[in-house]
KEKELUM-902331 format. One line per field, with one value per residue (C-alpha): x, y, z. Coordinates in nm, 4 decimals. Example, Ala and Ser with C-alpha at 12.3 -4.5 7.8 and 13.67 -1.06 7.14 Angstrom:
BEGIN
u c(1.2300; 1.3670) .
v c(-0.4500; -0.1060) .
w c(0.7800; 0.7140) .
//
This chain:
BEGIN
u c(7.1928; 7.2889; 7.0474; 7.0305; 6.7048; 6.7152; 6.4109; 6.3393; 6.1272; 5.8614; 5.5458; 5.6883; 6.0280; 5.8821; 5.7308; 6.0409; 6.2466; 5.9744; 5.9703; 6.3537; 6.4181; 6.1405; 6.3152; 6.6386; 6.8055; 7.0795; 6.8857; 7.0060; 6.7920; 6.8327; 6.6120; 6.6090; 6.4408; 6.3932; 6.4735; 6.1711; 6.0054; 6.1591; 6.4141; 6.5648; 6.7208; 7.0284; 6.9473; 7.1555; 7.0903; 7.1081; 7.0310; 7.0521; 7.1086; 7.4596; 7.7225; 7.9265; 7.6865; 7.5604; 7.9167; 7.9781; 7.6630; 7.7691; 8.1107; 7.9592; 7.6898; 7.8842; 7.5462; 7.4832; 7.2046; 7.0608; 6.6921; 6.6116; 6.2703; 6.3091; 6.0334; 6.1333; 5.8072; 5.8687; 6.1981; 6.4547; 6.7511; 6.6078; 6.4233; 6.6373; 6.9847; 6.9673; 6.8976; 7.1861; 7.4141; 7.2774; 7.3257; 7.6826; 7.7798; 7.6275; 7.8093; 8.1402; 8.0609; 7.9783; 7.6420; 7.2968; 7.0452; 6.6713; 6.5281; 6.1679; 5.9935; 5.6326; 5.3676; 5.3944; 5.6561; 5.3761; 5.1339; 4.8287; 4.8090; 4.8192; 4.6411; 4.8084; 5.1708; 5.4078; 5.7709; 5.8973; 5.7156; 5.9419; 5.8665; 5.6563; 5.6038; 5.3716; 5.4340; 5.7458; 5.7325; 5.7096; 5.9930; 6.2105; 6.1231; 6.1983; 6.5439; 6.6133; 6.5221; 6.7648; 7.0371; 6.9998; 6.9804; 7.2907; 7.5054; 7.3879; 7.2947; 7.2471; 6.9886; 6.6164; 6.3814; 6.0475; 5.7527; 5.4574; 5.1260; 4.9179; 5.0311; 4.7641; 4.7587; 4.6868; 4.4947; 4.8207; 4.8568; 4.8090; 4.5057; 4.3425; 4.3866; 4.2406; 3.9313; 3.8769; 3.9168; 3.6732; 3.4294; 3.4292; 3.4274; 3.7807; 3.9144; 3.7983; 3.8508; 3.7073; 3.7945; 3.8423; 3.6176; 3.8267; 4.1704; 4.2525; 4.5300; 4.6275; 4.6648; 4.8955; 4.9080; 5.2227; 5.2756; 5.2763; 5.5037; 5.7498; 5.7605; 5.8253; 6.0956; 6.2899; 6.2485; 6.4107; 6.6784; 6.7768; 6.7864; 7.0196; 6.7347; 6.7965; 6.5870; 6.2513; 5.9659; 5.6053; 5.4668; 5.1016; 4.7671; 4.5436; 4.2524; 4.2069; 4.0140; 3.9424; 4.0286; 3.6686; 3.6168; 3.9240; 3.7920; 3.4610; 3.6235; 3.8334; 3.5290; 3.3396; 3.6355; 3.6525; 3.2884; 3.2528; 2.9672; 3.0922; 2.8142; 2.9887; 3.2811; 3.2684; 3.3507; 3.5167; 3.6768; 4.0597; 4.0091; 3.8481; 4.1670; 4.3848; 4.6993; 4.8245; 4.8300; 4.8128; 4.4446; 4.4390; 4.7642; 4.7494; 5.0663; 5.0663; 5.2481; 5.1955; 5.5598; 5.7035; 5.4603; 5.5854; 5.9338; 5.8192; 5.6875; 5.4976; 5.1481; 5.0101; 4.6614; 4.3953; 4.2563; 3.9026; 4.0591; 4.2906; 4.0352; 3.7717; 3.9913; 4.0315) .
v c(2.3000; 2.6377; 2.7365; 3.0390; 3.1254; 3.3518; 3.5608; 3.5375; 3.8442; 3.7150; 3.5274; 3.1865; 3.3108; 3.4392; 3.1027; 2.9267; 3.1668; 3.1184; 2.7394; 2.7076; 2.9330; 2.7492; 2.4204; 2.5512; 2.5905; 2.8561; 3.0739; 3.3579; 3.5002; 3.7480; 4.0562; 4.2976; 4.6113; 4.5483; 4.2707; 4.0372; 4.0565; 3.7513; 3.8677; 3.5087; 3.5264; 3.7185; 3.9237; 4.0024; 4.2380; 4.0657; 4.1626; 3.8613; 4.0762; 4.1815; 3.9324; 3.8241; 3.9265; 3.5829; 3.4609; 3.7177; 3.6205; 3.2538; 3.3265; 3.5275; 3.2620; 2.9385; 2.7401; 2.3749; 2.4267; 2.7024; 2.7447; 2.9658; 3.0899; 3.4290; 3.5579; 3.7685; 3.7135; 3.7345; 3.9342; 3.7162; 3.8888; 3.7779; 3.4503; 3.2908; 3.4606; 3.5068; 3.1343; 3.0612; 3.2624; 3.0865; 2.7472; 2.8160; 2.9777; 2.6966; 2.4448; 2.6289; 2.6291; 2.2721; 2.2966; 2.1652; 2.3426; 2.3424; 2.5441; 2.6613; 2.6426; 2.6615; 2.4871; 2.7819; 2.5788; 2.3753; 2.4648; 2.2779; 2.0813; 1.7504; 1.8717; 1.6087; 1.6530; 1.4453; 1.4848; 1.3262; 1.5757; 1.8262; 2.2054; 2.3376; 2.6966; 2.9471; 3.2548; 3.4687; 3.3771; 3.0051; 3.0361; 3.1946; 2.9368; 2.6555; 2.8245; 2.8363; 2.4736; 2.3798; 2.5852; 2.4311; 2.0520; 2.1158; 2.3099; 2.1519; 1.7967; 1.6928; 1.9773; 1.9305; 2.1254; 2.1940; 2.2758; 2.4067; 2.5954; 2.8748; 2.9543; 3.0172; 3.0587; 3.2952; 3.5436; 3.7025; 3.5507; 3.7457; 3.5213; 3.5794; 3.9482; 3.9674; 3.7839; 4.0306; 4.3119; 4.1780; 4.1075; 4.4446; 4.6109; 4.7888; 4.6171; 4.5430; 4.2134; 3.8683; 3.5138; 3.2724; 2.9557; 2.7701; 2.8434; 2.5209; 2.4671; 2.2686; 2.5235; 2.4516; 2.5815; 2.7843; 2.5954; 2.2675; 2.3870; 2.5337; 2.2140; 1.9983; 2.2337; 2.2248; 1.8536; 1.8327; 2.0713; 1.8550; 1.5456; 1.4320; 1.3657; 1.5124; 1.5674; 1.6823; 1.7053; 1.8294; 2.0030; 2.1049; 2.0398; 1.7368; 1.9373; 2.0774; 2.3995; 2.6813; 3.0381; 3.1029; 2.7949; 2.8695; 3.2293; 3.0848; 2.8778; 3.1670; 3.3976; 3.1318; 3.0735; 3.4582; 3.5345; 3.7129; 3.6930; 3.4572; 3.5605; 3.9124; 3.7488; 3.8260; 3.5404; 3.5236; 3.2926; 3.2944; 3.1341; 3.4642; 3.6533; 3.7148; 3.6306; 3.2680; 3.1178; 2.7750; 2.6813; 2.3455; 2.2498; 1.9867; 1.8764; 1.5101; 1.4885; 1.1141; 1.0142; 1.3046; 1.2285; 0.8601; 1.0001; 1.2816; 1.2896; 1.6191; 1.5685; 1.7764; 1.8833; 1.9969; 2.3457; 2.2115; 2.0609; 2.3525; 2.6285; 2.4526; 2.4765; 2.0815) .
w c(-0.5464; -0.7074; -0.9925; -1.2192; -1.3517; -1.6646; -1.6978; -1.3229; -1.3037; -1.5523; -1.4697; -1.4960; -1.3706; -1.0493; -0.9761; -1.0517; -0.8186; -0.5386; -0.5537; -0.5764; -0.2944; -0.0945; -0.1522; 0.0005; -0.3372; -0.3581; -0.6125; -0.8497; -1.1199; -1.4000; -1.4957; -1.7971; -1.6584; -1.2710; -1.0169; -0.9155; -0.5783; -0.4233; -0.1721; -0.1130; -0.4559; -0.5751; -0.8821; -1.1746; -1.4692; -1.8109; -2.1757; -2.3888; -2.6991; -2.5666; -2.6467; -2.3554; -2.0726; -2.0038; -1.9720; -1.7044; -1.5006; -1.5287; -1.3991; -1.1003; -1.0162; -1.0991; -1.1135; -1.1243; -1.3432; -1.5705; -1.6581; -1.9539; -1.8931; -2.0766; -2.2868; -2.5674; -2.7843; -3.1655; -3.0927; -3.2828; -3.1102; -2.7683; -2.8374; -3.0939; -3.0822; -2.6998; -2.6597; -2.8824; -2.6596; -2.3449; -2.4862; -2.5954; -2.2648; -2.0602; -2.2857; -2.2163; -1.8426; -1.8437; -1.6255; -1.6647; -1.8878; -1.8855; -2.1798; -2.2090; -2.5393; -2.6544; -2.8466; -3.0972; -3.2722; -3.4257; -3.7009; -3.5860; -3.9024; -3.6997; -3.3874; -3.1481; -3.0901; -2.8896; -2.8039; -3.1265; -3.3529; -3.5462; -3.5421; -3.8357; -3.7271; -3.9130; -3.7019; -3.6249; -3.2524; -3.3412; -3.5835; -3.3252; -3.0546; -3.3069; -3.3952; -3.0281; -2.9805; -3.2566; -3.1183; -2.7620; -2.8926; -3.1163; -2.8607; -2.5355; -2.6238; -2.2475; -2.2056; -2.1386; -2.3773; -2.2314; -2.4598; -2.2857; -2.3554; -2.2069; -1.8408; -1.5997; -1.2169; -0.9212; -1.1323; -1.2613; -1.6138; -1.9276; -1.9985; -1.6574; -1.6714; -2.0233; -1.9035; -1.6232; -1.8536; -2.1205; -1.8606; -1.6909; -2.0413; -1.9928; -2.2903; -2.6439; -2.8075; -2.8184; -2.6985; -2.9886; -2.9877; -3.2478; -3.0898; -2.8816; -2.6431; -2.3307; -2.0460; -1.7544; -1.4112; -1.3409; -1.0219; -1.1920; -1.4618; -1.2452; -1.0451; -1.3480; -1.4756; -1.1364; -1.1291; -1.4611; -1.3533; -1.0720; -1.2803; -1.5706; -1.8077; -2.1727; -2.4781; -2.5371; -2.2806; -2.3159; -1.9959; -2.0403; -1.8925; -1.9689; -2.1023; -2.4480; -2.4353; -2.6550; -2.5574; -2.4735; -2.2707; -2.0724; -2.0261; -1.8920; -1.6441; -1.5220; -1.4931; -1.2937; -1.0546; -1.0114; -0.9749; -1.3011; -1.5526; -1.8255; -2.0677; -2.0902; -2.2619; -2.6418; -2.8841; -3.2204; -3.4552; -3.5114; -3.8504; -3.9662; -3.9362; -4.2375; -4.0467; -4.0551; -3.6990; -3.5453; -3.4508; -3.2684; -3.0938; -2.8194; -2.6624; -2.5680; -2.2500; -2.1759; -2.2326; -2.0305; -1.7396; -1.7091; -1.6242; -1.3857; -1.0284; -1.0825; -1.1794; -1.4603; -1.3955; -1.6479; -1.6263; -1.5311; -1.2178; -1.1169; -1.2008; -1.0035; -0.6988; -0.6698) .
//
């Protein structure tokens, strides 16, 4: 199995590269600024904002499957237009595509979202991710689109680093008590994505944890795991912000889980070390 992981030097990308190489897959990965640290992979520079670059990488690697795990945030040129370029290039190449999306495509108005729910984003990032989903599903109808949530694991995620900084007083900010998501462990997510890459399953998949937690509840679990004083974590309410953001978004993964061997754990389980 030869796989190309776009965004291989990022947090999720690093775990995807590690697991793919450990499974004996012939692994190639892209980076924007510097290669990742997994020596078993072949590394290629790629800027998704530049037309034609993805075609050159695909021609060099000739993969069986492509995983688009790039993270461009609210940068439309990367997150939306870049995903369009990937989907179009993969369709021309005729290989498998797994595209990573986000629960940010939802407004939170209905709270519980299964794989049939249509995007209704309220943020620039969510709009870019929703546009990317549309491009992928139109240009590469046999692709798997994976929506996920907050990614946690091994102490290196943005959320875990933030908890440490807030607890030791080196960063200002709060953890919201009304911002609810379903955190997923990076290892579980990577395993599920690679499982889809090796299959012919197409359509929409929800891959998130089984526990719905506020940012503060999640922070308290991280603090207890790491021996920090959870009472030092400042709290606040996202609803008090003037900026419209989704508050309570819970991905329903039951249908996806029926078709997948990878077990999706809840944060209470994986942060308690069980």
